[in-house]
LUMKOLVO-428766 format. One record per residue: residue number from 1; residue in one letter; x, y, z of N, C-alpha, C, CB in turn. Coordinates in Angstrom, 3 decimals, always signed. Glycine has a CB too. Layout:
N
+-----+--------+----------+----------+----------+----------+----------+----------+----------+----------+----------+----------+----------+----------+
: num : residu :      n_u :      n_v :      n_w :     ca_u :     ca_v :     ca_w :      c_u :      c_v :      c_w :     cb_u :     cb_v :     cb_w :
+-----+--------+----------+----------+----------+----------+----------+----------+----------+----------+----------+----------+----------+----------+
: NUM :      A :        X :        Y :        Z :        X :        Y :        Z :        X :        Y :        Z :        X :        Y :        Z :
...
+-----+--------+----------+----------+----------+----------+----------+----------+----------+----------+----------+----------+----------+----------+
# end
This chain:
138
+-----+--------+----------+----------+----------+----------+----------+----------+----------+----------+----------+----------+----------+----------+
: num : residu :      n_u :      n_v :      n_w :     ca_u :     ca_v :     ca_w :      c_u :      c_v :      c_w :     cb_u :     cb_v :     cb_w :
+-----+--------+----------+----------+----------+----------+----------+----------+----------+----------+----------+----------+----------+----------+
:   1 :      M : +125.083 :  +71.509 : +143.661 : +124.560 :  +71.677 : +142.087 : +123.188 :  +71.532 : +142.234 : +125.124 :  +70.548 : +140.934 :
:   2 :      N : +122.466 :  +72.527 : +141.845 : +121.081 :  +72.713 : +141.561 : +120.533 :  +71.675 : +140.193 : +120.911 :  +74.394 : +141.241 :
:   3 :      L : +119.586 :  +70.580 : +140.551 : +119.139 :  +69.953 : +139.251 : +117.987 :  +70.054 : +138.964 : +119.326 :  +68.744 : +139.115 :
:   4 :      K : +117.333 :  +70.890 : +139.511 : +115.756 :  +71.330 : +139.359 : +115.773 :  +71.706 : +137.537 : +115.283 :  +73.053 : +140.609 :
:   5 :      G : +114.850 :  +71.008 : +136.938 : +114.744 :  +71.484 : +135.835 : +116.171 :  +70.920 : +134.393 : +114.675 :  +73.068 : +136.349 :
:   6 :      K : +116.906 :  +70.090 : +135.355 : +118.071 :  +69.467 : +134.419 : +117.710 :  +68.492 : +133.580 : +119.156 :  +68.873 : +135.134 :
:   7 :      N : +117.641 :  +68.196 : +132.338 : +117.365 :  +67.269 : +131.658 : +118.597 :  +66.028 : +131.755 : +117.085 :  +67.885 : +130.355 :
:   8 :      I : +118.243 :  +64.877 : +132.260 : +119.808 :  +64.250 : +132.890 : +119.246 :  +62.835 : +131.964 : +120.143 :  +64.020 : +135.243 :
:   9 :      G : +120.088 :  +62.447 : +130.975 : +119.906 :  +61.210 : +130.296 : +120.452 :  +60.060 : +131.279 : +120.673 :  +61.240 : +128.863 :
:  10 :      F : +119.710 :  +59.036 : +131.379 : +120.359 :  +57.957 : +132.471 : +120.350 :  +56.626 : +131.531 : +119.294 :  +57.714 : +134.110 :
:  11 :      C : +121.542 :  +56.343 : +131.425 : +121.798 :  +55.112 : +130.909 : +121.928 :  +53.782 : +131.416 : +122.637 :  +55.246 : +130.446 :
:  12 :      L : +121.459 :  +52.676 : +131.014 : +121.687 :  +51.669 : +131.906 : +122.125 :  +50.491 : +130.996 : +120.433 :  +51.385 : +132.805 :
:  13 :      T : +123.188 :  +49.745 : +131.328 : +123.758 :  +48.737 : +130.653 : +123.615 :  +47.338 : +131.412 : +125.155 :  +49.116 : +130.407 :
:  14 :      G : +124.192 :  +46.343 : +130.639 : +123.934 :  +44.848 : +131.155 : +124.647 :  +44.432 : +132.217 : +124.203 :  +43.851 : +130.190 :
:  15 :      S : +125.118 :  +45.440 : +133.120 : +125.163 :  +44.995 : +134.679 : +124.361 :  +44.689 : +135.678 : +125.603 :  +45.664 : +135.240 :
:  16 :      F : +123.362 :  +43.699 : +135.432 : +122.014 :  +43.430 : +135.850 : +122.070 :  +43.433 : +137.606 : +121.493 :  +41.882 : +135.132 :
:  17 :      C : +123.162 :  +43.260 : +138.120 : +123.398 :  +42.909 : +139.733 : +123.322 :  +44.599 : +140.157 : +125.249 :  +41.925 : +140.204 :
:  18 :      T : +123.386 :  +45.211 : +139.445 : +123.645 :  +46.564 : +140.002 : +122.280 :  +47.794 : +139.916 : +124.998 :  +47.097 : +139.104 :
:  19 :      F : +121.296 :  +47.407 : +139.194 : +120.202 :  +47.928 : +138.825 : +119.446 :  +48.173 : +139.859 : +119.623 :  +47.271 : +137.984 :
:  20 :      K : +119.534 :  +47.550 : +140.870 : +118.591 :  +47.985 : +141.916 : +119.208 :  +49.344 : +142.694 : +118.352 :  +46.694 : +142.992 :
:  21 :      N : +120.462 :  +49.024 : +142.985 : +121.147 :  +50.227 : +143.633 : +121.392 :  +51.620 : +142.535 : +122.699 :  +49.626 : +144.211 :
:  22 :      T : +121.044 :  +51.290 : +141.452 : +121.017 :  +52.442 : +140.519 : +119.872 :  +52.785 : +140.383 : +121.526 :  +52.292 : +139.299 :
:  23 :      I : +118.697 :  +52.234 : +140.067 : +117.521 :  +52.717 : +140.109 : +117.229 :  +53.305 : +141.430 : +116.655 :  +51.775 : +139.740 :
:  24 :      L : +117.949 :  +53.494 : +142.656 : +118.130 :  +54.198 : +143.917 : +118.346 :  +55.542 : +143.439 : +119.299 :  +53.662 : +144.840 :
:  25 :      Q : +119.589 :  +55.721 : +143.077 : +120.342 :  +56.821 : +142.405 : +119.300 :  +57.702 : +141.407 : +121.628 :  +56.124 : +141.508 :
:  26 :      M : +118.784 :  +56.944 : +140.729 : +117.706 :  +57.668 : +139.533 : +116.781 :  +58.327 : +140.367 : +116.784 :  +56.556 : +138.426 :
:  27 :      K : +115.978 :  +57.683 : +141.606 : +114.880 :  +58.128 : +142.548 : +115.465 :  +59.380 : +143.359 : +114.415 :  +56.863 : +143.597 :
:  28 :      E : +116.752 :  +59.480 : +143.634 : +117.366 :  +60.743 : +144.270 : +117.225 :  +61.830 : +143.142 : +119.023 :  +60.523 : +144.749 :
:  29 :      L : +117.819 :  +61.498 : +142.070 : +117.652 :  +62.406 : +140.886 : +116.347 :  +63.366 : +140.749 : +117.672 :  +61.515 : +139.690 :
:  30 :      V : +115.279 :  +62.438 : +140.897 : +113.937 :  +62.635 : +140.721 : +113.905 :  +63.676 : +142.040 : +112.934 :  +61.150 : +140.719 :
:  31 :      K : +113.977 :  +63.292 : +142.956 : +113.590 :  +63.785 : +144.171 : +114.317 :  +65.386 : +143.899 : +114.188 :  +62.746 : +145.577 :
:  32 :      E : +115.728 :  +65.638 : +143.424 : +116.158 :  +66.739 : +143.282 : +115.574 :  +67.485 : +142.101 : +117.415 :  +66.617 : +143.279 :
:  33 :      E : +114.345 :  +67.118 : +141.623 : +113.498 :  +67.753 : +140.407 : +113.998 :  +67.717 : +139.037 : +113.281 :  +69.163 : +140.623 :
:  34 :      A : +115.016 :  +66.562 : +138.912 : +115.763 :  +66.604 : +137.494 : +114.534 :  +65.918 : +136.529 : +117.443 :  +65.562 : +137.480 :
:  35 :      N : +114.595 :  +65.949 : +135.324 : +113.911 :  +65.263 : +134.110 : +114.757 :  +64.105 : +133.996 : +113.839 :  +66.145 : +132.682 :
:  36 :      I : +114.600 :  +62.822 : +134.238 : +115.147 :  +61.871 : +133.948 : +114.801 :  +61.331 : +132.257 : +114.799 :  +61.026 : +135.061 :
:  37 :      I : +115.651 :  +61.080 : +131.584 : +115.188 :  +60.201 : +130.125 : +115.891 :  +59.164 : +129.908 : +115.315 :  +60.919 : +128.773 :
:  38 :      P : +114.988 :  +58.182 : +130.397 : +115.954 :  +56.805 : +130.673 : +116.110 :  +56.233 : +129.233 : +115.170 :  +55.497 : +131.803 :
:  39 :      I : +117.197 :  +55.540 : +129.132 : +117.669 :  +54.821 : +128.031 : +118.866 :  +53.543 : +128.604 : +118.350 :  +56.029 : +126.945 :
:  40 :      M : +118.145 :  +52.373 : +127.574 : +118.707 :  +51.158 : +127.914 : +119.312 :  +50.770 : +126.772 : +117.813 :  +50.185 : +128.422 :
:  41 :      S : +120.471 :  +49.536 : +127.013 : +121.057 :  +49.030 : +125.769 : +119.813 :  +47.975 : +125.420 : +122.724 :  +48.292 : +125.978 :
:  42 :      F : +120.249 :  +47.166 : +124.400 : +119.477 :  +46.044 : +123.955 : +119.271 :  +45.145 : +125.179 : +120.183 :  +45.289 : +122.771 :
:  43 :      N : +120.238 :  +44.722 : +125.276 : +120.351 :  +43.616 : +126.460 : +119.644 :  +43.971 : +128.094 : +122.097 :  +43.391 : +126.683 :
:  44 :      A : +119.982 :  +45.109 : +128.371 : +119.537 :  +45.610 : +129.756 : +117.696 :  +45.546 : +129.591 : +120.276 :  +47.458 : +130.078 :
:  45 :      Y : +117.640 :  +45.911 : +128.172 : +115.980 :  +46.249 : +128.013 : +115.521 :  +44.883 : +127.863 : +115.441 :  +47.282 : +126.591 :
:  46 :      K : +115.760 :  +43.710 : +127.450 : +115.295 :  +42.723 : +126.994 : +115.392 :  +41.090 : +127.874 : +115.918 :  +42.833 : +125.761 :
:  47 :      I : +116.579 :  +41.385 : +128.388 : +117.142 :  +40.148 : +129.349 : +116.577 :  +40.084 : +130.534 : +118.587 :  +40.185 : +129.684 :
:  48 :      D : +116.068 :  +38.949 : +131.149 : +115.599 :  +38.704 : +132.534 : +116.984 :  +37.805 : +132.933 : +113.914 :  +37.823 : +132.662 :
:  49 :      S : +117.265 :  +38.060 : +134.286 : +118.264 :  +37.439 : +134.987 : +117.788 :  +37.231 : +136.268 : +119.466 :  +38.139 : +134.986 :
:  50 :      K : +118.889 :  +36.313 : +137.251 : +118.531 :  +36.398 : +138.388 : +118.348 :  +37.443 : +139.330 : +119.072 :  +35.807 : +138.733 :
:  51 :      F : +118.815 :  +38.549 : +138.868 : +118.243 :  +39.889 : +139.532 : +117.125 :  +40.553 : +139.458 : +118.836 :  +40.749 : +139.297 :
:  52 :      G : +116.307 :  +40.068 : +138.391 : +115.017 :  +40.456 : +138.260 : +114.475 :  +40.209 : +136.845 : +114.915 :  +41.832 : +138.642 :
:  53 :      K : +113.225 :  +40.686 : +136.386 : +112.730 :  +40.332 : +135.341 : +112.703 :  +41.664 : +134.018 : +111.379 :  +39.776 : +135.853 :
:  54 :      A : +113.107 :  +41.860 : +133.207 : +113.272 :  +43.181 : +132.610 : +112.143 :  +43.562 : +132.702 : +113.772 :  +43.341 : +131.314 :
:  55 :      K : +110.924 :  +43.242 : +132.287 : +109.445 :  +44.070 : +132.184 : +109.319 :  +44.782 : +133.686 : +107.905 :  +42.853 : +131.866 :
:  56 :      D : +109.908 :  +44.031 : +134.656 : +109.756 :  +44.909 : +136.099 : +110.675 :  +45.909 : +136.095 : +110.016 :  +44.095 : +137.479 :
:  57 :      F : +111.749 :  +45.789 : +135.718 : +112.963 :  +47.061 : +135.732 : +112.060 :  +48.043 : +134.694 : +114.920 :  +46.525 : +134.937 :
:  58 :      I : +111.747 :  +47.734 : +133.502 : +111.016 :  +48.606 : +132.877 : +109.850 :  +49.491 : +133.514 : +110.584 :  +47.926 : +131.961 :
:  59 :      E : +109.165 :  +48.656 : +133.808 : +107.799 :  +49.254 : +134.226 : +108.242 :  +50.277 : +135.732 : +106.507 :  +47.734 : +134.617 :
:  60 :      E : +109.223 :  +49.813 : +136.579 : +109.671 :  +50.700 : +137.889 : +110.451 :  +52.022 : +137.341 : +110.796 :  +49.749 : +138.989 :
:  61 :      I : +111.541 :  +52.004 : +136.137 : +111.965 :  +53.233 : +135.778 : +111.075 :  +53.939 : +135.173 : +112.971 :  +53.213 : +135.090 :
:  62 :      E : +110.227 :  +53.795 : +134.238 : +109.042 :  +54.666 : +133.560 : +108.145 :  +54.866 : +134.787 : +108.151 :  +53.850 : +132.194 :
:  63 :      D : +107.964 :  +54.302 : +135.537 : +106.943 :  +54.879 : +136.586 : +107.832 :  +55.997 : +137.484 : +106.263 :  +53.525 : +137.660 :
:  64 :      I : +109.045 :  +55.723 : +137.720 : +109.874 :  +56.785 : +138.570 : +110.065 :  +58.199 : +137.778 : +111.433 :  +56.146 : +138.917 :
:  65 :      T : +110.288 :  +57.606 : +136.727 : +110.746 :  +58.973 : +135.606 : +109.466 :  +59.541 : +134.703 : +112.046 :  +58.364 : +134.287 :
:  66 :      N : +108.411 :  +58.958 : +134.696 : +107.452 :  +59.388 : +133.889 : +107.600 :  +59.308 : +132.775 : +107.143 :  +60.368 : +134.025 :
:  67 :      N : +108.841 :  +58.800 : +131.973 : +109.398 :  +58.967 : +130.987 : +109.591 :  +57.531 : +130.197 : +110.512 :  +59.692 : +131.339 :
:  68 :      K : +108.724 :  +57.289 : +129.014 : +109.108 :  +55.700 : +128.298 : +110.985 :  +55.956 : +128.288 : +108.196 :  +55.441 : +126.102 :
:  69 :      I : +111.485 :  +54.709 : +127.886 : +112.416 :  +54.043 : +128.196 : +113.155 :  +54.328 : +126.450 : +111.919 :  +52.431 : +128.873 :
:  70 :      I : +114.024 :  +55.048 : +125.940 : +114.676 :  +54.889 : +124.876 : +115.289 :  +53.556 : +124.734 : +115.527 :  +55.846 : +124.799 :
:  71 :      H : +115.058 :  +52.806 : +123.887 : +115.943 :  +51.407 : +123.684 : +116.213 :  +51.140 : +122.377 : +115.266 :  +50.113 : +124.193 :
:  72 :      T : +115.920 :  +51.873 : +121.485 : +116.596 :  +51.477 : +120.055 : +117.256 :  +52.663 : +119.469 : +115.500 :  +50.932 : +118.941 :
:  73 :      I : +118.560 :  +52.357 : +118.660 : +119.352 :  +53.161 : +118.137 : +118.604 :  +54.422 : +117.596 : +120.076 :  +52.457 : +117.201 :
:  74 :      E : +117.506 :  +54.070 : +116.841 : +117.049 :  +55.316 : +116.090 : +116.186 :  +56.373 : +117.059 : +116.090 :  +54.816 : +114.795 :
:  75 :      D : +115.891 :  +55.766 : +117.923 : +115.214 :  +56.736 : +119.183 : +116.511 :  +57.599 : +119.956 : +114.324 :  +55.561 : +120.555 :
:  76 :      A : +117.535 :  +57.346 : +119.979 : +118.529 :  +57.484 : +120.625 : +119.384 :  +58.575 : +119.807 : +119.107 :  +56.177 : +120.871 :
:  77 :      E : +119.285 :  +58.329 : +118.528 : +120.034 :  +59.489 : +117.795 : +119.665 :  +60.777 : +117.626 : +120.224 :  +59.220 : +116.658 :
:  78 :      P : +118.309 :  +61.101 : +117.986 : +118.125 :  +62.699 : +117.735 : +118.316 :  +63.365 : +119.167 : +116.486 :  +63.121 : +117.067 :
:  79 :      I : +118.754 :  +62.657 : +120.217 : +119.109 :  +63.223 : +121.347 : +120.193 :  +64.600 : +121.306 : +119.644 :  +62.077 : +122.083 :
:  80 :      G : +121.089 :  +64.415 : +120.416 : +122.077 :  +65.289 : +120.384 : +121.232 :  +66.659 : +119.657 : +123.440 :  +64.611 : +119.539 :
:  81 :      P : +120.901 :  +66.336 : +118.329 : +120.593 :  +67.136 : +117.624 : +119.175 :  +68.037 : +118.284 : +120.507 :  +66.403 : +116.367 :
:  82 :      K : +118.494 :  +67.149 : +118.799 : +117.307 :  +68.083 : +119.621 : +117.726 :  +68.631 : +121.105 : +115.862 :  +67.090 : +119.892 :
:  83 :      K : +119.339 :  +68.579 : +121.256 : +119.595 :  +69.271 : +122.657 : +118.625 :  +68.749 : +123.531 : +119.487 :  +70.870 : +122.667 :
:  84 :      M : +118.581 :  +66.995 : +123.728 : +117.517 :  +66.875 : +124.767 : +118.035 :  +66.564 : +126.173 : +116.542 :  +65.788 : +124.367 :
:  85 :      T : +119.432 :  +66.704 : +126.307 : +119.948 :  +66.482 : +127.598 : +120.931 :  +67.330 : +127.873 : +120.383 :  +65.241 : +127.801 :
:  86 :      D : +121.322 :  +67.545 : +129.435 : +122.096 :  +68.511 : +129.667 : +123.197 :  +67.863 : +130.254 : +121.523 :  +69.527 : +130.394 :
:  87 :      I : +122.789 :  +66.444 : +131.106 : +123.930 :  +65.805 : +131.344 : +123.598 :  +64.443 : +130.889 : +124.399 :  +65.922 : +132.754 :
:  88 :      M : +124.612 :  +63.341 : +130.721 : +124.430 :  +62.107 : +130.724 : +125.056 :  +61.085 : +131.675 : +124.670 :  +61.857 : +129.654 :
:  89 :      I : +124.605 :  +60.270 : +132.250 : +125.076 :  +59.156 : +133.146 : +124.982 :  +57.969 : +132.394 : +124.287 :  +59.008 : +134.449 :
:  90 :      I : +125.850 :  +56.984 : +132.451 : +125.755 :  +55.698 : +132.267 : +126.551 :  +54.782 : +133.166 : +126.042 :  +55.499 : +131.031 :
:  91 :      A : +125.106 :  +54.442 : +133.874 : +125.549 :  +53.569 : +135.142 : +124.321 :  +52.528 : +135.468 : +125.861 :  +54.626 : +136.580 :
:  92 :      P : +124.697 :  +51.406 : +135.718 : +125.969 :  +50.948 : +135.297 : +126.641 :  +50.685 : +133.987 : +126.043 :  +50.024 : +135.782 :
:  93 :      C : +127.878 :  +50.945 : +133.911 : +128.605 :  +51.037 : +132.644 : +129.224 :  +49.766 : +132.282 : +129.641 :  +52.080 : +132.692 :
:  94 :      S : +128.867 :  +48.706 : +131.611 : +129.807 :  +47.640 : +131.487 : +131.216 :  +47.715 : +130.859 : +129.183 :  +46.752 : +130.839 :
:  95 :      G : +131.813 :  +46.543 : +131.376 : +133.397 :  +46.992 : +130.592 : +133.137 :  +46.903 : +128.951 : +134.908 :  +45.663 : +131.049 :
:  96 :      N : +132.124 :  +46.077 : +128.472 : +131.962 :  +45.921 : +126.865 : +131.372 :  +47.434 : +126.498 : +130.739 :  +44.495 : +126.347 :
:  97 :      T : +130.600 :  +47.963 : +127.380 : +130.216 :  +49.316 : +126.492 : +131.581 :  +50.642 : +127.033 : +128.147 :  +49.952 : +127.067 :
:  98 :      I : +132.373 :  +50.315 : +127.903 : +133.424 :  +50.893 : +127.958 : +134.275 :  +51.002 : +126.903 : +133.919 :  +50.489 : +128.780 :
:  99 :      A : +134.426 :  +49.916 : +126.370 : +135.599 :  +49.649 : +125.217 : +134.918 :  +50.048 : +124.138 : +136.198 :  +48.087 : +124.980 :
: 100 :      K : +133.502 :  +49.670 : +123.737 : +133.086 :  +50.342 : +122.662 : +132.901 :  +51.863 : +122.659 : +131.998 :  +49.786 : +122.349 :
: 101 :      L : +132.716 :  +52.702 : +123.238 : +132.701 :  +53.795 : +123.854 : +133.859 :  +54.533 : +123.551 : +132.525 :  +53.603 : +125.111 :
: 102 :      S : +135.081 :  +54.052 : +123.815 : +136.616 :  +54.486 : +123.597 : +136.867 :  +53.978 : +122.284 : +137.749 :  +53.864 : +124.701 :
: 103 :      N : +136.272 :  +53.290 : +121.530 : +136.630 :  +52.878 : +119.983 : +135.481 :  +53.552 : +119.097 : +136.634 :  +51.061 : +119.719 :
: 104 :      G : +134.870 :  +54.296 : +119.627 : +133.729 :  +54.865 : +118.701 : +132.795 :  +54.082 : +117.872 : +134.283 :  +55.659 : +117.793 :
: 105 :      I : +132.608 :  +53.214 : +118.619 : +131.555 :  +52.102 : +118.245 : +130.187 :  +52.597 : +118.607 : +131.822 :  +50.683 : +119.027 :
: 106 :      T : +128.929 :  +52.518 : +117.809 : +127.842 :  +52.931 : +118.312 : +126.665 :  +51.846 : +117.472 : +127.746 :  +54.629 : +118.083 :
: 107 :      D : +126.764 :  +50.634 : +118.608 : +125.944 :  +49.580 : +117.871 : +124.739 :  +49.270 : +119.138 : +127.040 :  +48.027 : +117.359 :
: 108 :      T : +124.700 :  +50.294 : +119.903 : +123.519 :  +50.110 : +120.824 : +122.852 :  +51.425 : +121.318 : +123.968 :  +49.313 : +122.057 :
: 109 :      P : +121.907 :  +51.380 : +121.943 : +120.995 :  +52.883 : +122.299 : +121.862 :  +53.242 : +123.079 : +119.400 :  +52.949 : +123.030 :
: 110 :      V : +122.414 :  +52.830 : +123.813 : +123.272 :  +53.936 : +124.736 : +124.590 :  +54.345 : +124.165 : +123.634 :  +53.351 : +126.215 :
: 111 :      L : +125.118 :  +53.635 : +123.653 : +126.271 :  +54.267 : +122.626 : +126.112 :  +55.271 : +121.865 : +126.691 :  +53.477 : +121.722 :
: 112 :      M : +124.814 :  +54.982 : +121.259 : +124.439 :  +56.094 : +120.061 : +123.898 :  +57.367 : +121.003 : +123.018 :  +55.454 : +118.797 :
: 113 :      A : +123.281 :  +57.012 : +122.232 : +122.742 :  +58.336 : +122.996 : +124.159 :  +59.190 : +123.600 : +121.584 :  +57.806 : +124.465 :
: 114 :      A : +125.032 :  +58.267 : +124.052 : +126.601 :  +59.045 : +124.697 : +126.928 :  +59.847 : +123.126 : +128.328 :  +57.494 : +125.328 :
: 115 :      K : +126.948 :  +59.264 : +122.340 : +127.820 :  +60.017 : +120.935 : +127.101 :  +61.249 : +120.549 : +127.866 :  +58.994 : +119.405 :
: 116 :      S : +125.599 :  +60.996 : +120.570 : +124.836 :  +61.973 : +120.209 : +124.835 :  +63.282 : +121.111 : +123.614 :  +61.419 : +120.096 :
: 117 :      H : +124.815 :  +62.964 : +122.654 : +125.012 :  +63.745 : +123.397 : +126.278 :  +64.554 : +123.678 : +124.662 :  +63.235 : +124.149 :
: 118 :      L : +127.252 :  +63.836 : +123.393 : +128.641 :  +64.558 : +123.274 : +128.800 :  +65.473 : +122.432 : +129.635 :  +63.803 : +122.988 :
: 119 :      R : +128.301 :  +65.360 : +121.007 : +128.148 :  +66.187 : +119.988 : +127.799 :  +67.754 : +120.715 : +126.969 :  +65.536 : +118.988 :
: 120 :      N : +127.322 :  +67.863 : +121.791 : +126.858 :  +69.094 : +122.109 : +128.259 :  +69.724 : +123.098 : +125.244 :  +68.926 : +122.930 :
: 121 :      G : +128.992 :  +68.676 : +123.296 : +129.928 :  +69.554 : +124.740 : +129.742 :  +69.078 : +125.550 : +129.745 :  +70.908 : +125.286 :
: 122 :      N : +128.497 :  +68.502 : +125.881 : +128.165 :  +68.318 : +127.469 : +128.536 :  +67.145 : +128.024 : +126.752 :  +68.398 : +127.804 :
: 123 :      S : +128.324 :  +67.212 : +129.246 : +129.158 :  +66.223 : +130.378 : +128.533 :  +64.790 : +130.121 : +128.876 :  +66.723 : +132.216 :
: 124 :      L : +129.638 :  +63.605 : +130.194 : +129.283 :  +62.299 : +130.249 : +129.831 :  +61.543 : +131.626 : +129.809 :  +61.663 : +128.963 :
: 125 :      V : +128.883 :  +60.975 : +132.262 : +129.286 :  +60.557 : +133.523 : +129.265 :  +58.924 : +133.527 : +128.326 :  +61.219 : +134.628 :
: 126 :      I : +130.437 :  +58.645 : +133.439 : +130.435 :  +56.929 : +133.558 : +130.875 :  +56.171 : +134.958 : +131.545 :  +56.332 : +132.428 :
: 127 :      A : +129.702 :  +55.552 : +135.121 : +129.939 :  +54.457 : +136.606 : +130.582 :  +53.071 : +135.925 : +128.093 :  +53.934 : +137.598 :
: 128 :      P : +131.458 :  +52.696 : +136.027 : +131.944 :  +51.498 : +135.636 : +131.310 :  +50.285 : +136.473 : +133.425 :  +51.567 : +135.748 :
: 129 :      S : +131.096 :  +49.215 : +135.895 : +130.385 :  +47.987 : +136.689 : +130.815 :  +46.844 : +136.164 : +128.844 :  +47.927 : +136.643 :
: 130 :      T : +131.953 :  +45.991 : +136.461 : +132.143 :  +44.893 : +135.785 : +132.452 :  +43.616 : +136.357 : +132.952 :  +45.144 : +135.037 :
: 131 :      N : +132.384 :  +42.551 : +136.111 : +132.819 :  +41.326 : +136.767 : +134.615 :  +41.126 : +136.716 : +131.982 :  +40.039 : +135.935 :
: 132 :      D : +134.993 :  +42.088 : +135.854 : +136.349 :  +41.935 : +135.600 : +137.061 :  +42.915 : +136.914 : +136.706 :  +42.463 : +133.907 :
: 133 :      G : +136.430 :  +43.551 : +137.365 : +137.143 :  +44.152 : +138.521 : +137.617 :  +45.774 : +138.240 : +138.483 :  +43.180 : +138.822 :
: 134 :      L : +136.804 :  +46.426 : +137.279 : +137.017 :  +47.733 : +137.126 : +136.657 :  +48.937 : +138.043 : +136.526 :  +47.907 : +136.119 :
: 135 :      S : +135.764 :  +47.803 : +138.771 : +134.952 :  +48.788 : +140.013 : +134.081 :  +47.888 : +140.763 : +133.880 :  +50.109 : +139.386 :
: 136 :      R : +132.739 :  +48.263 : +140.687 : +132.030 :  +47.286 : +141.676 : +132.111 :  +46.010 : +141.240 : +130.599 :  +47.554 : +141.901 :
: 137 :      K : +132.234 :  +45.047 : +141.961 : +131.679 :  +43.433 : +141.270 : +130.602 :  +42.845 : +141.798 : +132.681 :  +42.230 : +141.416 :
: 138 :      C : +129.763 :  +42.221 : +141.096 : +128.806 :  +41.468 : +141.261 : +128.779 :  +40.206 : +142.400 : +128.653 :  +41.091 : +140.047 :
+-----+--------+----------+----------+----------+----------+----------+----------+----------+----------+----------+----------+----------+----------+
# end
């Protein structure tokens, strides 16, 4: 698939142990000349963990993508109406986010971005990551 010029919403939720590997995938998409629109949940955007400081992840992601991170519900809502994304990825997607997404709950920037994006009938890619064994374990 040719990704040149595609607008990809790339969402990160609070599975901090996967951030380094996720960011590597983000770099690969940029190499394919995709425009990455980074989106982070409240916790992914603000929590420092043993895997790194939030500000360091924010700086790295914004440097890679040349875009500011969307990290509020208000800033995520226009994604659908403005047709800002062709594809959206939630990686890592925590079990909490999966549960809320499946129940129509939109109480984080990532969930609002996904809901807004899906209104246009576009693809949503979900990469589960949870300590409960749905996918990659931390």
